[in-house]
C-alpha positions in Angstrom: 28.6 -27.4 8.5 32.0 -27.7 10.2 34.5 -24.9 10.4 37.9 -26.0 9.1 39.7 -22.7 9.4 39.2 -19.1 10.4 42.3 -17.2 9.8 43.6 -13.6 9.6 45.6 -13.3 6.5 49.4 -12.7 6.6 51.7 -11.3 3.9 52.7 -14.9 3.0 49.1 -15.9 2.8 48.3 -13.2 0.2 51.6 -13.4 -1.7 52.5 -17.1 -1.9 50.2 -19.7 -0.3 47.6 -20.0 2.4 48.8 -21.8 5.6 46.3 -24.4 6.6 45.8 -25.7 10.2 47.1 -29.2 10.7 44.3 -30.2 13.1 41.8 -29.8 10.2 43.6 -32.2 7.8 41.1 -34.9 8.9 38.5 -33.2 6.6 40.3 -34.3 3.4 40.9 -37.7 2.1 44.6 -37.7 1.3 45.5 -40.9 -0.7 48.1 -43.0 1.0 51.6 -42.1 -0.1 50.4 -38.8 -1.6 51.2 -35.4 -0.3 48.5 -33.4 -2.0 44.7 -33.4 -2.7 42.6 -31.2 -4.9 39.2 -29.8 -3.8 36.6 -27.4 -5.0 35.2 -24.7 -2.8 32.3 -22.3 -3.5 32.4 -18.7 -2.5 29.6 -16.4 -1.4 28.6 -15.6 -5.0 28.6 -19.3 -5.9 31.9 -19.1 -7.9 33.8 -22.3 -7.7 37.5 -22.3 -6.9 39.9 -25.3 -7.4 42.4 -25.5 -4.5 45.3 -27.8 -3.8 46.0 -28.8 -0.2 49.5 -30.2 0.2 51.9 -31.3 2.9 55.7 -31.9 2.7 55.4 -35.5 3.7 53.5 -37.5 6.2 56.6 -38.5 8.2 57.9 -34.9 8.4 57.4 -33.6 11.9 57.5 -30.0 10.6 54.7 -30.5 8.1 52.9 -27.3 7.5 49.9 -27.8 5.2 49.3 -25.2 2.6 46.6 -24.3 0.1 47.6 -23.3 -3.5 46.0 -23.9 -6.8 43.5 -21.1 -7.5 44.4 -19.5 -4.1 46.4 -16.5 -5.5 43.7 -15.9 -8.1 41.1 -15.9 -5.3 43.3 -13.3 -3.4 43.5 -11.1 -6.6 39.9 -11.3 -7.5 38.7 -10.5 -4.0 41.4 -7.8 -3.5 42.4 -9.4 -0.2 44.9 -7.7 2.1 46.9 -8.5 5.2 44.5 -8.6 8.2 41.5 -9.7 6.1 39.9 -13.0 7.3 39.3 -16.2 5.5 36.8 -18.9 6.5 36.6 -22.5 5.1 33.8 -24.9 5.9 33.0 -28.5 5.1 29.5 -29.8 4.8 28.5 -33.4 4.2 25.2 -34.0 2.4 23.3 -36.4 0.3 25.4 -35.6 -2.8 28.7 -35.8 -0.9 31.1 -33.4 0.7 31.0 -29.7 -0.2 33.5 -27.0 0.8 32.7 -23.3 1.1 35.1 -20.4 1.3 34.4 -16.8 2.4 36.6 -13.7 2.7 35.8 -11.0 5.2 37.1 -7.5 5.8 36.6 -5.3 8.9 34.9 -2.1 8.0 33.9 0.4 10.7 34.3 -2.3 13.3 32.2 -4.9 11.5 33.2 -8.0 9.5 31.6 -7.9 6.1 31.8 -10.4 3.2 34.3 -9.5 0.4 32.4 -10.3 -2.9 
């Protein structure tokens, strides 16, 4: 399992879209000439979320990849707040590529899963 991102959530992340790290774009097959790809990620309770990873344009030097789609619903369902942590993994198996997403909150000094 490969970690694609581990990020502390900002206000923009929980109100608009999730900023995605450019170095992890390799993990998604973006069709040539396209600026977005859809993918499904499973959370810790096995619920599936449909996310959209998009970039402004492959020739734009200021490209900042973002995740939208079910992202804001994920934030609402989990009750996420600024400072919570999000983790996204990619796992390649016999049946293909699988993505997993987990939200965590620090409680009494320990990071715990947000169900």
